[in-house]
C-alpha positions as CSV (number, residue, x, y, z in Angstrom):
1,M,-105.5,13.0,-19.7
2,A,-108.1,15.8,-20.4
3,P,-107.0,19.2,-19.3
4,Q,-108.5,20.4,-16.1
5,R,-111.4,22.7,-16.4
6,D,-112.6,25.4,-13.7
7,P,-115.9,24.7,-12.0
8,V,-117.2,27.9,-13.5
9,E,-116.5,26.6,-16.9
10,R,-117.8,23.2,-16.1
11,R,-121.1,24.5,-14.9
12,A,-121.6,27.1,-17.6
13,D,-123.5,26.5,-20.8
14,E,-121.6,26.7,-24.1
15,E,-123.2,30.1,-25.1
16,T,-121.6,31.8,-21.8
17,D,-118.9,34.1,-22.6
18,L,-116.3,33.4,-19.9
19,H,-113.3,35.3,-21.5
20,G,-111.1,36.5,-18.6
21,V,-113.2,34.9,-16.2
22,A,-112.5,31.2,-16.4
23,T,-111.0,30.9,-20.0
24,W,-108.7,33.1,-22.0
25,E,-108.1,33.1,-25.7
26,V,-106.3,35.8,-28.0
27,R,-108.9,38.4,-28.9
28,S,-107.5,42.1,-28.6
29,V,-104.4,43.9,-29.7
30,L,-103.3,43.6,-25.9
31,D,-103.7,39.9,-25.9
32,R,-101.5,39.6,-28.9
33,F,-99.1,41.8,-27.2
34,W,-98.7,39.4,-24.3
35,V,-98.3,36.3,-26.4
36,L,-95.6,38.1,-28.6
37,L,-93.7,39.2,-25.4
38,H,-93.8,35.9,-24.0
39,S,-92.5,34.4,-27.5
40,L,-89.8,37.0,-27.6
41,L,-88.7,36.3,-23.9
42,V,-88.4,32.7,-24.5
43,S,-86.6,33.1,-27.8
44,G,-84.3,35.7,-26.4
45,L,-83.3,33.3,-23.5
46,R,-82.5,30.7,-25.9
47,A,-80.4,32.8,-28.1
48,F,-78.8,34.2,-24.8
49,L,-77.9,30.6,-23.8
50,V,-76.5,29.9,-27.3
51,L,-74.4,33.1,-27.5
52,L,-72.9,32.6,-24.0
53,G,-72.2,29.1,-24.9
54,L,-70.4,30.2,-28.0
55,C,-68.5,33.0,-26.1
56,L,-67.2,30.2,-23.8
57,L,-66.1,28.2,-26.7
58,V,-64.2,30.9,-28.1
59,L,-62.5,31.7,-24.7
60,Q,-61.5,27.9,-24.7
61,V,-60.2,28.1,-28.1
62,V,-58.2,31.2,-27.4
63,F,-56.7,30.3,-24.2
64,G,-56.6,26.4,-24.5
65,A,-54.5,26.0,-27.5
66,L,-57.7,24.3,-29.3
67,L,-56.6,25.5,-32.7
68,S,-53.2,23.2,-32.7
69,P,-53.4,21.3,-36.0
70,E,-51.9,18.2,-34.1
71,A,-54.7,18.7,-31.3
72,A,-57.4,18.8,-33.8
73,V,-56.3,15.7,-35.7
74,F,-56.0,13.6,-32.5
75,T,-59.2,15.0,-31.3
76,L,-61.0,13.9,-34.6
77,L,-59.5,10.3,-34.2
78,S,-60.7,10.2,-30.4
79,A,-64.4,11.1,-31.4
80,V,-64.5,8.1,-33.7
81,P,-65.7,5.5,-31.3
82,A,-68.4,8.0,-29.9
83,F,-69.4,8.9,-33.4
84,L,-70.1,5.3,-34.0
85,L,-71.9,4.8,-31.1
86,A,-74.3,7.7,-31.7
87,G,-74.5,6.7,-35.3
88,Y,-75.9,3.1,-34.1
89,V,-78.5,5.0,-32.0
90,W,-79.6,7.2,-34.7
91,Y,-79.8,3.9,-37.1
92,A,-81.5,1.9,-34.6
93,D,-84.5,4.3,-34.6
94,V,-87.2,2.3,-35.9
95,T,-89.5,5.0,-36.5
96,T,-88.4,7.8,-38.8
97,A,-84.6,8.6,-39.4
98,E,-84.2,11.9,-37.5
99,P,-83.5,15.0,-40.1
100,L,-79.7,15.7,-40.2
101,D,-80.3,19.6,-39.4
102,L,-82.1,18.7,-36.1
103,V,-79.0,16.2,-35.3
104,G,-76.4,18.8,-36.5
105,V,-78.2,21.4,-34.0
106,A,-77.9,18.8,-31.1
107,F,-74.4,18.2,-31.8
108,V,-73.5,21.8,-31.9
109,L,-75.4,22.7,-28.8
110,G,-73.5,19.8,-27.0
111,V,-70.3,21.5,-28.1
112,L,-71.5,24.9,-27.0
113,F,-72.9,24.1,-23.7
114,A,-70.0,21.9,-22.6
115,G,-68.5,25.4,-21.4
116,F,-71.1,25.9,-18.9
117,A,-70.1,22.4,-17.2
118,G,-66.3,23.6,-17.7
119,V,-66.9,26.8,-15.8
120,L,-68.7,25.0,-12.8
121,N,-66.2,22.1,-12.7
122,T,-63.2,24.4,-12.9
123,A,-64.6,26.5,-10.0
124,T,-65.3,23.4,-7.9
125,R,-61.8,22.3,-8.1
126,A,-60.6,25.8,-7.5
127,V,-62.8,26.1,-4.2
128,L,-61.5,22.6,-3.0
129,A,-57.9,23.3,-3.4
130,A,-58.4,26.8,-1.6
131,L,-59.8,24.7,1.3
132,G,-57.0,22.5,1.2
133,L,-59.4,19.4,0.4
134,D,-57.8,18.3,-2.8
135,S,-55.3,15.7,-1.6
136,G,-55.0,12.7,0.6
137,L,-58.1,10.6,1.5
138,V,-59.9,13.6,2.3
139,G,-59.3,14.8,-1.0
140,F,-60.6,11.7,-2.7
141,V,-63.7,11.7,-0.3
142,F,-64.6,15.4,-1.5
143,L,-63.6,14.7,-5.1
144,A,-65.9,11.7,-5.2
145,L,-68.5,13.9,-3.7
146,T,-68.3,16.6,-6.4
147,F,-68.7,13.7,-9.1
148,F,-72.2,13.1,-7.6
149,V,-73.2,16.5,-6.6
150,V,-71.5,18.7,-9.1
151,V,-70.0,17.1,-12.3
152,G,-72.5,14.3,-13.0
153,P,-75.6,16.5,-12.7
154,V,-74.3,19.5,-14.2
155,E,-72.7,17.8,-17.3
156,E,-75.8,15.6,-17.9
157,T,-78.1,18.7,-17.4
158,V,-76.3,20.8,-20.0
159,K,-76.3,17.9,-22.3
160,L,-80.1,17.5,-21.9
161,L,-80.5,21.2,-22.4
162,A,-78.9,20.9,-25.7
163,V,-81.9,18.5,-26.8
164,Y,-84.5,20.4,-25.0
165,L,-83.8,23.8,-26.5
166,Y,-84.2,22.9,-30.2
167,P,-85.0,19.3,-31.2
168,Y,-87.4,18.6,-28.4
169,R,-89.5,21.6,-29.5
170,S,-89.8,20.5,-33.1
171,P,-92.7,18.6,-34.4
172,R,-90.0,16.3,-36.1
173,F,-89.5,15.0,-32.5
174,D,-92.3,12.8,-32.9
175,A,-91.4,9.6,-30.9
176,V,-89.9,8.6,-27.5
177,I,-86.8,7.0,-29.0
178,D,-86.0,10.4,-30.6
179,G,-85.0,11.7,-27.3
180,A,-82.3,8.9,-27.1
181,V,-81.0,9.9,-30.6
182,Y,-80.7,13.3,-30.0
183,G,-79.3,12.7,-26.3
184,A,-76.7,10.6,-27.9
185,V,-75.7,13.2,-30.5
186,A,-75.4,16.0,-27.8
187,G,-73.2,13.5,-25.7
188,L,-71.2,13.3,-28.8
189,G,-70.7,17.0,-29.2
190,F,-69.8,17.2,-25.5
191,A,-67.2,14.5,-25.6
192,T,-65.6,16.0,-28.8
193,I,-64.9,19.3,-27.1
194,E,-63.8,17.7,-23.8
195,N,-61.5,15.5,-25.7
196,A,-60.1,18.5,-27.6
197,I,-59.5,20.2,-24.1
198,Y,-57.6,17.1,-22.8
199,I,-55.5,16.4,-25.7
200,S,-54.6,20.0,-26.2
201,G,-53.4,20.0,-22.7
202,M,-51.3,16.7,-23.5
203,V,-49.7,18.1,-26.7
204,E,-49.1,21.5,-25.6
205,G,-45.3,22.4,-25.5
206,V,-44.4,18.9,-27.2
207,S,-42.3,19.9,-30.1
208,D,-40.4,16.4,-31.0
209,P,-42.5,14.9,-33.4
210,L,-42.0,11.3,-32.0
211,N,-43.1,12.6,-28.6
212,L,-46.0,14.5,-30.2
213,V,-47.3,11.5,-32.0
214,V,-46.9,9.4,-28.6
215,A,-48.6,11.9,-26.4
216,G,-51.4,12.5,-28.9
217,S,-51.9,8.9,-29.7
218,A,-52.2,8.0,-26.0
219,G,-54.6,10.7,-25.4
220,A,-56.7,9.9,-28.4
221,I,-57.0,6.2,-27.3
222,V,-57.8,7.1,-23.6
223,R,-60.3,10.0,-24.6
224,G,-61.7,7.8,-27.4
225,L,-62.7,5.1,-25.0
226,A,-64.0,7.6,-22.6
227,G,-66.1,9.3,-25.2
228,P,-68.9,6.7,-25.8
229,G,-69.6,7.2,-22.0
230,H,-71.0,10.6,-22.7
231,V,-73.2,9.2,-25.5
232,I,-74.6,6.4,-23.3
233,Y,-75.4,8.5,-20.3
234,S,-77.1,11.3,-22.5
235,A,-78.9,8.7,-24.4
236,F,-80.5,7.5,-21.3
237,A,-81.5,11.0,-20.2
238,G,-82.8,11.6,-23.6
239,Y,-84.9,8.6,-23.8
240,Y,-86.7,9.7,-20.4
241,L,-87.0,13.2,-22.1
242,G,-88.8,11.6,-24.9
243,L,-91.1,9.8,-22.4
244,A,-91.7,13.1,-20.8
245,K,-92.9,14.7,-24.0
246,F,-95.4,11.8,-24.8
247,N,-96.6,11.7,-21.1
248,P,-96.8,15.4,-20.3
249,E,-98.9,14.6,-17.0
250,R,-95.7,12.9,-15.8
251,A,-93.1,15.0,-17.6
252,G,-91.3,16.3,-14.2
253,P,-90.7,13.1,-12.6
254,L,-89.8,11.4,-16.0
255,V,-87.2,14.1,-16.9
256,L,-86.0,14.1,-13.2
257,K,-85.3,10.1,-13.3
258,G,-83.8,10.3,-16.6
259,L,-81.2,13.1,-15.3
260,V,-80.5,11.0,-12.2
261,I,-79.8,7.8,-13.9
262,A,-77.3,9.4,-16.3
263,A,-75.8,11.5,-13.6
264,L,-75.5,8.5,-11.2
265,I,-73.8,6.3,-13.9
266,H,-71.6,9.1,-14.8
267,A,-70.5,9.8,-11.2
268,V,-69.7,6.1,-10.4
269,Y,-67.6,6.1,-13.5
270,N,-65.8,9.0,-12.5
271,S,-65.3,8.0,-9.0
272,L,-64.3,4.3,-9.9
273,S,-61.9,5.3,-12.7
274,S,-59.8,7.3,-10.2
275,V,-59.1,4.2,-8.0
276,V,-60.0,0.9,-9.4
277,P,-57.4,0.8,-12.3
278,A,-54.7,2.0,-10.0
279,A,-55.8,-0.5,-7.3
280,V,-55.8,-3.5,-9.9
281,A,-52.3,-2.5,-11.4
282,G,-50.8,-2.2,-8.0
283,L,-52.1,-5.7,-7.0
284,T,-51.5,-7.5,-10.2
285,G,-48.4,-5.7,-11.3
286,L,-49.9,-5.2,-14.6
287,P,-49.1,-1.9,-16.6
288,S,-51.5,0.7,-15.8
289,F,-52.5,1.7,-19.1
290,P,-54.0,-1.6,-20.4
291,V,-55.8,-1.9,-17.0
292,V,-57.4,1.6,-17.6
293,V,-58.5,0.6,-21.1
294,A,-59.9,-2.7,-19.7
295,F,-61.7,-0.8,-17.0
296,I,-63.4,1.7,-19.5
297,L,-64.3,-1.1,-22.0
298,V,-66.0,-3.2,-19.1
299,Y,-68.0,-0.2,-17.6
300,D,-69.1,1.4,-20.8
301,G,-69.9,-2.3,-22.3
302,V,-72.3,-2.9,-19.3
303,F,-74.3,0.2,-19.5
304,G,-74.0,0.2,-23.3
305,F,-75.7,-3.2,-23.3
306,V,-78.2,-1.8,-21.0
307,L,-79.0,0.9,-23.6
308,Y,-79.0,-1.7,-26.4
309,R,-81.8,-3.6,-24.6
310,K,-83.6,-0.5,-23.9
311,I,-83.6,0.3,-27.5
312,A,-84.3,-3.3,-28.4
313,R,-87.5,-3.3,-26.4
314,Y,-88.6,-0.3,-28.2
315,R,-88.1,-1.6,-31.5
316,R,-89.8,-4.9,-30.5
317,A,-92.7,-3.0,-29.1
318,Y,-92.9,-0.8,-32.2
319,H,-93.3,-3.9,-34.6
320,D,-95.6,-5.8,-32.2
321,A,-98.0,-2.7,-32.1
322,R,-100.9,-2.8,-34.6
323,D,-101.1,-0.3,-37.2
324,D,-104.0,1.1,-35.8
325,G,-102.9,1.1,-32.3
326,D,-101.8,3.9,-29.8
327,N,-98.3,4.9,-29.3
328,P,-96.0,2.1,-27.9
329,P,-96.3,1.6,-24.3
330,E,-94.0,3.6,-21.8
331,L,-90.9,1.2,-21.4
332,T,-88.4,1.7,-18.5
333,E,-85.5,-0.5,-18.0
334,F,-84.8,0.8,-14.3
335,D,-88.3,-0.1,-12.8
336,G,-88.3,-2.7,-10.2
């Protein structure tokens, strides 16, 4: 779509100087000042968000016992499934392999920005507890509501912010599918630090070596299965961010669509995981742990397959496109 032009610009001849009337370009020292000021404000905001995320991470390390060597080992083990899934998305990029420096930035920002979600989620739980809305049927209803209103939207937004802040702005982000790659990596970073927090809480205060191994292993298994979910959700949101970059006239709706899809999948998982495994275990008499594992595998498997189909469609379109053709057409898995 060609940029919209003012009626004066459309009616004037090419020799007419419309600077400051209907057009604008950098001409004077003052013009350069405004451009520089805008650049500094944008860069300053980006630096502030990174610094704030770093401060929150340090606080989590200091007060959350994240420096425990045992917790670190189990956290690394728990991150393996999410790492493999993110690695697949990176490998499946049929265009050009994404540079490792940008991939690393997306991962680090995914780790840092997780603190924003952690603060909001903790504050929401504290408010529910203060109002007495954290127990019984009423507690479940309000908890599920927070998954859809707070947890899902906030966590998916901060993961997408990790992509938008740096990788998205790079000229090396040059294909729609790159959004899925960087989204998956940001989800990996988010999942890694989230796993560290949960596992640290499970092994904290456990001194007996055998009990430590049991607690850490159980935490690593559960978090290792839950971690790929973050990769899947943010890969969806990232894909639509990629669509937005190459369809700027529809960028807003596309970004919103990706975030809503990711947040809904995330919130439904959180809601069902709090009742379905317990209900199945109660009805069948099966141990709760394998039921939880089966639930996570089925849920993530379904949406992981949908993500696989989306990537496969892009790959087919890329191979089918003529060498001298335009960019691959917009592909959306969720359109009716």
